N, C-alpha and C positions, 0 to 999 in steps of 0.2 A: 350227451352235452356233446355240442359242438366246439372242438379247438377253430376260433378264432385268432389270426395274424395279420397284423399290419405291416406293409413294407416301409420305409423310409429311409431315405439317404438323398445326400447333393444332386444336381441335375447331371446327369451323361456318365453315370460311374456302372452304369449297368444293371439299374432295378429294373426297369420292364423287360429286358431279355432274360433276368433271371425271373423274374416274372410268369413271362410267357415258358419259360424250362420248367421252373416248376409245377406249371398247371396244364403243361403241355399242352398247350391253346394260344395261337396266333392272334389274341387278340386286344394286345397290348402294343401297340408303336414304338419300334425300337430304331432309334436314329440319332447320328454322331452332332447332335448338337442339345442346347439346354432346353430346357420345359416341353419335350416331346411328349410325356406324358400330360394331359391337362383334367381331363375327366376320370376322374377313380376306375382304375378295373377290378375287378370282382371277379372271385372264379372258385368251386367247390371242388377238391380233389380228394380221391379214396387214400387211406393210409392202408399201404400194402403191408400184408402181414398175411403169411403162408398157411399160420397157424387156422385161418379162417377155413382154406381149402381144404385141407387135411380135414378138420371138423366135418364139412359137408360130403368128402369123399364116404367119411364112418356112417354117415347118417343119411346118405344117399336125398341129402333138401335138394328140395327143389329150389332155390334160389341164395347166393350167397349175398352178404353186406357185408360190406366194409365201413369201420369208422371214417368220420371224414375232418378235413380241415378246409376254413374256410381263410383264403388271401384275399388281402387288399392292397393294391400300390395305387400310391397317392402322388402326384405332383413333386417335383424333388424339391426341397428347401435350398435359401440358399443365405450368405450372412444377410441381417437384416429383414429376413422375412416378417418377423414380429411388426415391423413398420411398413410393411408394404412392398419389400425388395423383391424382383423377379415377379411369382406369382403369388407373394405373401404366404401366408399361414392358414387360407381359405379354408383347405381340404383338410386339414389334422380333425376336423370333424368327425370326418368318414371313418377315424380308428379309434375313437376315443372307448366306444365299447369293445375292442379286442381285447383279447386277454395277453397277451404278448407283443413285442413289436422288434421286428427283425430290421436291422440298422443295415444298411450295403454300403461296404467300405472299398473303395477300389485301391488293389494291393497290387497292381501291374502297369509298368513302364511303356508308353507308346505313343511317340511322336504326333500319330496320326489320329490319337482321341483325344478332343480336346478336353480338359480339366478347366472348370470353371474358376479353382482357385489360382489355375497358370502350374499350377506343380502337384507332384503324388505323394501327399503326409496322410497315411491313414488317423493319427493321432488328431490333428489338428482339425480334420474332417468331422470328426467324430465330437469334439470339443464344439463345431459350429452347428452340428445338427442337434446335438444336447442342449445348447444355450437357446437356440429357438423354441424348443420343443418346455424347458424351465419357461421361457417368457409366454409360451400361450398359456400354461398354468395359473402361471401370475394372473394373465387377465382376465382369467374365468373365477379365481380366486378374489379378485380384486373386487368385482361385481357383485358377487354372493357376500362378501364382506362389508360392503356399502351397507347394500340391504339390508342385512343381520343386526349390524349396528344400530341403523336407525329402528328397527324393533326392538332389540334390548332396550332402548330408555325405557319401555313400557313395559317390556316383560324379561323381569331380573333372570328368569331360569334360562336365559339364553346366555347369558354372562359366560359361562364356563367355554360353551362352544366359540364365541366372537374370542377370548381367550386362546382359544386350541387353535383358529385360523388364523390370529396374529403371529404365534410362533411359526407355524408354517409359511406363511409370507414371509418370513426375516429369514427363514431356512431356504426356501426358494431366490429370495433378494441376495443370497449368499453365492447362489451361483450350485445350487446343491438339488439334487432329485427328489422329490417327495416320499419316495421309496426310502432314502436313508434316514429321513427326520425321527428320531428318538423321543417321542412324547409320553408322559406318566398316564394321563388321562385319555388312553386310546379311544374309549368312547365316545368321548366329545368330538372326534374328526369322524367320527362313523358316518353321522348325516352326508358332511360335507364331502367327503371322499366317494358315495355313492352315487350322491346326485354331478358331481364336476367329471368323473371317471379321470383322474388326472392321468395325463400321458407319462408323468415320468414316476408314477406308481406302478408301471407293467414294466415286468422284468425284460430286460434287452437280450437279444442275441446278436452278437456283428455278426456279418455275413462279409468272408474275406473273400474279394473278386478279384480271382489270379488269373494268368494270362496260362494258354496250354503249355508253355515250357516249363513253367511250377511244378504242373501235376506229376505226383510220382516222386519229387525231389523232395529235400530238406525245405522248409519255409524260409519265403525270403525275406530281405532285412523288414519290408512293410509289413508282413504278417507277423512277425516276431515280433515287432514294435505295439501291434493291433493289441495284441495277446497279451503283452504285458500289462498295457492299460486295462483288457477286461479283465485281468486276474487282480490288479489293484481296485475293481469295482464291484467285482464280485459276479462276472457275467460271463456266459460260454461264446466260443467263438466256433463257426463251422467254415470252412476253406471250400470254396466251389469255383469253379472255372464257369462263368454265365454262359458264354460264348460254345462250350463243349458241350455242358446239358444242352444246349439248345439243338444239337447236334443228335441229339436222341429221339428228338420228336418226331412222329411215324415210325422208328424203328421196331420191329417185332419183341418181346422178351427176351429171345435167344441171343437175336441182335444189338441187343441195349447190352447184355451180358459180357458179349465178345467185346463190343465197344469199349466199355469200361475195362474190361481186364487189358486190354491196348495202351491202356493209362496206368495201369497198376491198381486201379481201383476197385472194391468190392462192393461198393453202392453208390446209386444217382445221389445227386446234390437233394432230390425231394426228398430221399430218404433219410439222407444222413439230417436235414434240415427238420423235419420230423420227429427224428429220436432227439435231438436236442432240443426241440421245444417239449416233449414229455419231459423229458429230464428235469428243464429250468422252471418249470410248472409244475412239477411233483404229481404226473400223471399216472395212469396203469389203465390196462384194458383187462376185461372181463367177455365170455362169451357165453352166447345160448345155442344150441343147437339142438335141432328136430328133424323130421319128415319135411317140415314146408320150408324152413330157413336156417342157415348157420351166419351166427351173425356178431361183429366185436362191437362192442360198447367202451366209450371213453369216462372215465371217473378218476376223482382225486384220489393220492393213495392216503389211506386212513379212514377211507368212508367204510360205514357200516353195511352190513346185509341190505337193510330197511333201504338206507339211502341211498345204494347202488340200485335197486328196484325201482324207485322214484325216478330212473331216468329213461325206463321203458315204458314205464306209466305212471302219475302221479297216485291211482288207483292200488298199485302196487306196494308201494311204500304206506299209505293211509290204513291198508287191509293186510298187512305184512305178517304171516303167520311163521315161516320158517321157509329156510334153503334146503337144498339138497345142492352139494356141495363135491366138485371132484376137480384135483387137478388136472390142465391140460395133459401133461407128461403121461400120467396115470389114465386119463380117459382115453388117447391114442395108443398106448401099449398094450390094454385089455382091450381094445376094438369098440369104444363104446360104454354108455351108461349103465346099461343091464349087467355086463361083466362085472365092470366096478362096484358097483352094490354086492354081484357075488362073491365078491374078494373083500368086501368089507373095508373098498378104498372110497367110496359116497358117504361123504360124511352129512347129517343134518345138523344143521346150525342154526342158532335164535338169533335174536335182535342186536345183539351184542359182539357178534362177527365180525372181524375188519376183515373187509375182502384183500385177497392176497394177488398179484400179478398170474393171469392167466387160468383165474379160475372159471372152470366149467359149471353154470348153476341152473338150475328152475326154482323160480319160486314158486312158494304156495301163500296165497292170499285171499282173503273175503272181506267184500264190502257190501 
Protein backbone atom coordinates (compact mmCIF):
# COMPACT_ATOMS: atom_id res chain seq x y z
CA UNK A 1 0.00 0.00 0.00
CA UNK A 2 1.21 3.50 -0.81
CA UNK A 3 0.53 6.25 1.73
CA UNK A 4 -1.37 9.20 0.23
CA UNK A 5 -1.28 12.63 1.86
CA UNK A 6 -3.17 15.79 0.88
CA UNK A 7 -1.73 19.23 1.64
CA UNK A 8 -4.14 22.05 2.53
CA UNK A 9 -3.91 25.50 4.04
CA UNK A 10 -4.73 29.14 3.50
CA UNK A 11 -3.17 30.81 0.45
CA UNK A 12 0.39 32.02 0.83
CA UNK A 13 1.31 30.13 4.00
CA UNK A 14 4.13 28.15 2.36
CA UNK A 15 2.14 25.18 1.03
CA UNK A 16 3.77 25.08 -2.39
CA UNK A 17 7.22 25.84 -1.01
CA UNK A 18 6.72 22.95 1.40
CA UNK A 19 5.48 20.68 -1.40
CA UNK A 20 8.57 21.49 -3.46
CA UNK A 21 10.80 20.80 -0.47
CA UNK A 22 9.06 17.59 0.56
CA UNK A 23 9.06 16.17 -2.95
CA UNK A 24 12.46 17.57 -3.95
CA UNK A 25 10.84 18.82 -7.14
CA UNK A 26 10.33 22.41 -8.24
CA UNK A 27 7.05 21.78 -10.04
CA UNK A 28 4.72 23.74 -7.75
CA UNK A 29 4.95 27.46 -8.35
CA UNK A 30 5.64 29.38 -5.13
CA UNK A 31 5.14 33.11 -4.93
CA UNK A 32 4.23 35.88 -2.49
CA UNK A 33 0.60 36.27 -3.49
CA UNK A 34 -2.62 34.33 -2.92
CA UNK A 35 -3.84 31.56 -5.22
CA UNK A 36 -0.45 30.87 -6.76
CA UNK A 37 -1.35 27.16 -6.94
CA UNK A 38 -4.34 26.52 -9.17
CA UNK A 39 -4.04 23.02 -10.62
CA UNK A 40 -3.27 20.36 -8.01
CA UNK A 41 0.40 19.37 -7.77
CA UNK A 42 1.14 15.69 -7.28
CA UNK A 43 4.34 13.80 -6.59
CA UNK A 44 5.44 10.39 -5.31
CA UNK A 45 8.49 10.29 -3.06
CA UNK A 46 10.44 7.42 -1.49
CA UNK A 47 10.39 6.84 2.26
CA UNK A 48 13.97 7.11 3.46
CA UNK A 49 14.90 3.95 5.38
CA UNK A 50 18.55 2.97 5.80
CA UNK A 51 17.45 -0.56 6.71
CA UNK A 52 16.62 -1.31 3.08
CA UNK A 53 20.13 -0.40 1.95
CA UNK A 54 21.63 -2.58 4.67
CA UNK A 55 19.51 -5.56 3.66
CA UNK A 56 20.51 -5.04 0.03
CA UNK A 57 24.16 -4.98 1.05
CA UNK A 58 23.87 -8.28 2.95
CA UNK A 59 21.83 -10.03 0.25
CA UNK A 60 23.76 -8.46 -2.64
CA UNK A 61 20.41 -7.43 -4.07
CA UNK A 62 20.20 -6.28 -7.66
CA UNK A 63 17.96 -3.34 -6.81
CA UNK A 64 16.55 -1.40 -3.87
CA UNK A 65 12.89 -0.39 -3.67
CA UNK A 66 11.68 1.93 -0.93
CA UNK A 67 8.12 2.40 0.25
CA UNK A 68 6.53 5.54 -1.19
CA UNK A 69 4.27 8.43 -0.21
CA UNK A 70 1.99 10.28 -2.64
CA UNK A 71 1.67 14.01 -1.91
CA UNK A 72 -1.06 16.21 -3.42
CA UNK A 73 -0.96 20.00 -3.00
CA UNK A 74 -4.16 21.87 -3.82
CA UNK A 75 -5.07 25.55 -4.16
CA UNK A 76 -5.33 27.48 -0.91
CA UNK A 77 -8.69 27.71 0.83
CA UNK A 78 -10.04 30.99 2.16
CA UNK A 79 -12.88 31.95 4.46
CA UNK A 80 -16.09 31.42 2.49
CA UNK A 81 -14.59 28.92 0.03
CA UNK A 82 -17.75 26.81 0.28
CA UNK A 83 -19.66 29.81 -1.09
CA UNK A 84 -17.21 30.39 -3.94
CA UNK A 85 -14.80 32.84 -2.29
CA UNK A 86 -11.28 32.78 -3.72
CA UNK A 87 -11.03 29.72 -5.92
CA UNK A 88 -13.79 28.05 -3.93
CA UNK A 89 -13.51 24.45 -2.77
CA UNK A 90 -13.45 22.96 -6.27
CA UNK A 91 -10.12 21.20 -5.74
CA UNK A 92 -11.01 19.37 -2.53
CA UNK A 93 -12.12 16.37 -4.57
CA UNK A 94 -8.47 15.78 -5.41
CA UNK A 95 -7.68 14.84 -1.81
CA UNK A 96 -10.84 12.96 -0.82
CA UNK A 97 -9.13 9.60 -1.24
CA UNK A 98 -5.97 10.57 0.62
CA UNK A 99 -5.17 8.73 3.86
CA UNK A 100 -4.30 11.85 5.85
CA UNK A 101 -4.33 15.63 5.57
CA UNK A 102 -1.41 17.95 6.24
CA UNK A 103 -2.68 21.36 7.30
CA UNK A 104 0.11 23.85 6.69
CA UNK A 105 -0.11 26.69 9.18
CA UNK A 106 1.96 29.87 9.13
CA UNK A 107 3.86 30.29 12.41
CA UNK A 108 6.30 33.06 11.53
CA UNK A 109 6.10 36.86 11.42
CA UNK A 110 7.29 38.62 8.29
CA UNK A 111 5.79 41.88 7.06
CA UNK A 112 7.13 41.19 3.56
CA UNK A 113 4.99 38.05 3.20
CA UNK A 114 1.30 38.80 2.75
CA UNK A 115 -1.18 36.96 4.98
CA UNK A 116 -4.63 36.62 3.46
CA UNK A 117 -6.26 37.36 6.86
CA UNK A 118 -4.00 40.34 7.55
CA UNK A 119 -2.26 38.86 10.61
CA UNK A 120 -0.62 35.67 11.87
CA UNK A 121 -2.91 33.60 14.09
CA UNK A 122 -2.45 29.82 13.72
CA UNK A 123 -5.53 28.75 15.70
CA UNK A 124 -7.78 31.13 13.77
CA UNK A 125 -6.29 29.90 10.47
CA UNK A 126 -6.86 26.27 11.44
CA UNK A 127 -10.44 27.13 12.33
CA UNK A 128 -11.02 28.64 8.89
CA UNK A 129 -9.64 25.61 7.06
CA UNK A 130 -11.51 23.10 9.18
CA UNK A 131 -14.77 25.02 8.83
CA UNK A 132 -14.42 24.89 5.06
CA UNK A 133 -13.67 21.16 5.14
CA UNK A 134 -16.74 20.57 7.33
CA UNK A 135 -18.93 22.62 4.96
CA UNK A 136 -17.60 20.65 1.99
CA UNK A 137 -18.48 17.41 3.77
CA UNK A 138 -21.94 18.76 4.55
CA UNK A 139 -22.53 19.52 0.88
CA UNK A 140 -21.61 15.96 -0.09
CA UNK A 141 -23.65 14.44 2.73
CA UNK A 142 -26.80 16.46 2.01
CA UNK A 143 -26.83 15.37 -1.63
CA UNK A 144 -26.64 11.70 -0.64
CA UNK A 145 -29.11 12.15 2.23
CA UNK A 146 -31.67 13.76 -0.08
CA UNK A 147 -31.37 10.90 -2.56
CA UNK A 148 -31.48 8.18 0.10
CA UNK A 149 -34.41 9.74 1.95
CA UNK A 150 -36.50 9.52 -1.21
CA UNK A 151 -35.47 5.90 -1.75
CA UNK A 152 -36.26 5.04 1.90
CA UNK A 153 -39.93 5.85 1.36
CA UNK A 154 -40.20 2.69 -0.71
CA UNK A 155 -37.36 0.69 0.88
CA UNK A 156 -37.72 0.56 4.67
CA UNK A 157 -34.34 -1.23 5.00
CA UNK A 158 -32.66 2.15 4.37
CA UNK A 159 -34.23 3.77 7.45
CA UNK A 160 -31.27 3.06 9.74
CA UNK A 161 -28.78 4.54 7.28
CA UNK A 162 -30.93 7.64 6.82
CA UNK A 163 -31.17 8.07 10.59
CA UNK A 164 -27.40 7.69 10.95
CA UNK A 165 -26.74 10.20 8.20
CA UNK A 166 -29.05 12.72 9.88
CA UNK A 167 -27.04 12.28 13.08
CA UNK A 168 -23.84 12.96 11.16
CA UNK A 169 -25.46 15.97 9.49
CA UNK A 170 -26.33 17.45 12.88
CA UNK A 171 -22.79 16.72 14.10
CA UNK A 172 -21.23 18.53 11.13
CA UNK A 173 -23.75 21.38 11.44
CA UNK A 174 -22.43 21.88 14.96
CA UNK A 175 -18.97 22.59 13.56
CA UNK A 176 -17.57 19.16 14.44
CA UNK A 177 -15.43 16.98 12.15
CA UNK A 178 -16.87 13.64 11.06
CA UNK A 179 -14.07 11.71 12.80
CA UNK A 180 -15.32 12.83 16.24
CA UNK A 181 -18.86 11.50 15.80
CA UNK A 182 -19.78 8.85 18.36
CA UNK A 183 -22.65 6.78 16.99
CA UNK A 184 -23.80 3.43 18.32
CA UNK A 185 -24.68 1.82 14.99
CA UNK A 186 -21.30 2.11 13.26
CA UNK A 187 -22.37 -0.16 10.39
CA UNK A 188 -25.21 2.17 9.44
CA UNK A 189 -22.69 4.84 8.38
CA UNK A 190 -20.18 2.50 6.76
CA UNK A 191 -21.55 2.74 3.21
CA UNK A 192 -21.88 6.52 3.41
CA UNK A 193 -18.34 6.96 4.68
CA UNK A 194 -16.93 4.62 2.06
CA UNK A 195 -18.70 6.40 -0.80
CA UNK A 196 -18.14 10.02 0.21
CA UNK A 197 -14.62 9.85 1.69
CA UNK A 198 -15.34 12.65 4.16
CA UNK A 199 -12.46 15.08 4.44
CA UNK A 200 -13.01 15.54 8.15
CA UNK A 201 -12.95 11.78 8.72
CA UNK A 202 -9.24 11.76 7.90
CA UNK A 203 -6.45 12.10 10.47
CA UNK A 204 -4.92 15.59 10.50
CA UNK A 205 -1.29 16.53 10.98
CA UNK A 206 -0.57 20.21 11.51
CA UNK A 207 2.60 21.50 9.86
CA UNK A 208 3.90 24.54 11.70
CA UNK A 209 5.83 26.52 9.08
CA UNK A 210 8.38 28.60 11.00
CA UNK A 211 11.13 31.05 10.04
CA UNK A 212 14.78 30.05 9.85
CA UNK A 213 15.50 32.03 13.01
CA UNK A 214 13.17 29.69 14.93
CA UNK A 215 14.99 26.48 13.97
CA UNK A 216 16.87 24.88 16.83
CA UNK A 217 15.17 27.26 19.27
CA UNK A 218 12.33 26.76 21.74
CA UNK A 219 8.92 26.86 20.08
CA UNK A 220 7.66 30.37 19.39
CA UNK A 221 4.30 31.58 20.66
CA UNK A 222 2.58 30.70 17.38
CA UNK A 223 3.82 27.09 17.49
CA UNK A 224 2.88 26.78 21.17
CA UNK A 225 -0.66 27.96 20.37
CA UNK A 226 -0.93 25.48 17.50
CA UNK A 227 0.36 22.61 19.66
CA UNK A 228 -2.19 23.46 22.35
CA UNK A 229 -5.00 23.33 19.78
CA UNK A 230 -3.64 20.07 18.33
CA UNK A 231 -3.41 18.39 21.71
CA UNK A 232 -6.98 19.39 22.55
CA UNK A 233 -8.14 17.81 19.30
CA UNK A 234 -5.98 14.68 19.33
CA UNK A 235 -3.82 15.72 16.37
CA UNK A 236 -0.07 15.62 15.74
CA UNK A 237 2.20 18.59 14.93
CA UNK A 238 5.46 18.69 13.00
CA UNK A 239 7.55 21.88 12.90
CA UNK A 240 9.23 22.70 9.59
CA UNK A 241 10.87 25.70 7.95
CA UNK A 242 9.69 25.36 4.36
CA UNK A 243 12.17 27.92 3.01
CA UNK A 244 15.09 26.11 4.65
CA UNK A 245 13.82 22.74 3.39
CA UNK A 246 13.76 24.19 -0.12
CA UNK A 247 17.49 24.91 0.23
CA UNK A 248 18.12 21.17 0.64
CA UNK A 249 16.93 20.49 -2.90
CA UNK A 250 19.85 19.49 -5.10
CA UNK A 251 22.29 18.81 -2.25
CA UNK A 252 23.97 15.42 -1.83
CA UNK A 253 23.08 13.29 1.20
CA UNK A 254 26.32 14.32 2.91
CA UNK A 255 25.72 17.99 2.16
CA UNK A 256 22.14 17.71 3.43
CA UNK A 257 23.35 16.14 6.68
CA UNK A 258 25.88 18.96 7.20
CA UNK A 259 23.29 21.59 6.34
CA UNK A 260 20.74 20.19 8.77
CA UNK A 261 23.38 19.87 11.48
CA UNK A 262 24.16 23.58 11.10
CA UNK A 263 20.56 24.22 12.24
CA UNK A 264 20.75 21.65 15.01
CA UNK A 265 18.46 19.23 13.16
CA UNK A 266 18.84 15.46 12.84
CA UNK A 267 16.38 14.89 10.00
CA UNK A 268 14.76 16.72 7.11
CA UNK A 269 11.20 17.96 7.13
CA UNK A 270 10.29 15.21 4.66
CA UNK A 271 11.54 12.49 7.00
CA UNK A 272 9.91 14.13 10.04
CA UNK A 273 6.59 14.49 8.21
CA UNK A 274 6.55 10.90 6.96
CA UNK A 275 7.43 9.53 10.40
CA UNK A 276 4.63 11.59 11.90
CA UNK A 277 2.23 10.33 9.21
CA UNK A 278 3.18 6.72 9.93
CA UNK A 279 2.57 7.33 13.66
CA UNK A 280 -0.73 9.12 13.07
CA UNK A 281 -2.07 6.43 10.75
CA UNK A 282 -0.74 3.47 12.73
CA UNK A 283 1.52 2.23 9.94
CA UNK A 284 4.65 0.09 10.04
CA UNK A 285 7.16 -1.48 7.66
CA UNK A 286 8.24 -4.99 6.82
CA UNK A 287 10.91 -6.11 4.37
CA UNK A 288 11.59 -8.71 1.72
CA UNK A 289 15.19 -9.26 0.69
CA UNK A 290 17.04 -11.52 -1.71
CA UNK A 291 19.42 -11.51 -4.69
CA UNK A 292 16.92 -9.83 -6.98
CA UNK A 293 15.80 -6.98 -4.72
CA UNK A 294 15.52 -5.58 -1.21
CA UNK A 295 12.20 -3.88 -0.63
CA UNK A 296 10.23 -2.08 2.08
CA UNK A 297 6.48 -2.55 2.35
CA UNK A 298 3.95 -0.47 4.27
CA UNK A 299 1.14 -2.07 6.26
CA UNK A 300 -1.14 -1.14 9.14
CA UNK A 301 -0.22 -2.14 12.67
CA UNK A 302 -2.08 -5.26 13.73
CA UNK A 303 -2.19 -6.84 10.27
CA UNK A 304 -1.70 -10.60 10.12
CA UNK A 305 0.85 -12.32 7.89
CA UNK A 306 -1.66 -13.26 5.12
CA UNK A 307 -2.95 -9.68 4.90
CA UNK A 308 0.61 -8.35 4.73
CA UNK A 309 1.38 -10.89 2.01
CA UNK A 310 -1.56 -9.53 0.04
CA UNK A 311 0.21 -6.16 -0.23
CA UNK A 312 2.84 -7.90 -2.37
CA UNK A 313 0.26 -9.75 -4.46
CA UNK A 314 -3.33 -10.82 -3.89
CA UNK A 315 -2.34 -14.42 -4.76
CA UNK A 316 0.01 -14.41 -1.77
CA UNK A 317 -2.88 -13.74 0.58
CA UNK A 318 -5.31 -16.07 -1.15
CA UNK A 319 -2.91 -19.02 -1.19
CA UNK A 320 -0.99 -18.24 2.00
CA UNK A 321 0.69 -21.29 3.57
CA UNK A 322 3.16 -19.83 6.06
CA UNK A 323 5.69 -17.07 6.60
CA UNK A 324 9.36 -17.42 7.45
CA UNK A 325 10.17 -14.45 9.64
CA UNK A 326 13.31 -13.01 11.21
CA UNK A 327 13.66 -9.64 12.91
CA UNK A 328 15.70 -6.99 11.10
CA UNK A 329 18.18 -6.77 13.98
CA UNK A 330 18.80 -10.54 13.97
CA UNK A 331 19.03 -10.62 10.18
CA UNK A 332 21.73 -7.95 10.20
CA UNK A 333 23.60 -9.25 13.25
CA UNK A 334 23.83 -12.76 11.77
CA UNK A 335 24.53 -11.69 8.22
CA UNK A 336 21.43 -13.02 6.54
CA UNK A 337 18.64 -15.57 6.50
CA UNK A 338 20.81 -18.69 6.35
CA UNK A 339 22.68 -17.92 9.57
CA UNK A 340 19.46 -16.82 11.29
CA UNK A 341 17.99 -20.21 10.39
CA UNK A 342 21.06 -22.01 11.77
CA UNK A 343 20.77 -20.11 15.06
CA UNK A 344 17.07 -20.89 15.36
CA UNK A 345 16.11 -17.21 15.05
CA UNK A 346 14.12 -17.64 11.83
CA UNK A 347 10.55 -18.41 12.87
CA UNK A 348 7.86 -20.23 10.89
CA UNK A 349 4.58 -18.37 11.44
CA UNK A 350 1.03 -19.22 10.40
CA UNK A 351 -2.12 -17.34 9.45
CA UNK A 352 -2.67 -15.83 12.89
CA UNK A 353 0.77 -14.23 13.17
CA UNK A 354 0.58 -10.48 13.74
CA UNK A 355 3.34 -8.67 11.86
CA UNK A 356 5.93 -6.68 13.79
CA UNK A 357 7.80 -3.54 12.80
CA UNK A 358 10.95 -4.45 10.88
CA UNK A 359 10.12 -8.09 10.15
CA UNK A 360 12.13 -9.56 7.27
CA UNK A 361 9.77 -12.08 5.66
CA UNK A 362 9.65 -14.82 3.07
CA UNK A 363 6.07 -15.83 2.26
CA UNK A 364 5.19 -19.32 1.05
CA UNK A 365 1.93 -19.70 -0.87
CA UNK A 366 0.09 -21.96 -3.27
CA UNK A 367 -2.65 -21.06 -5.73
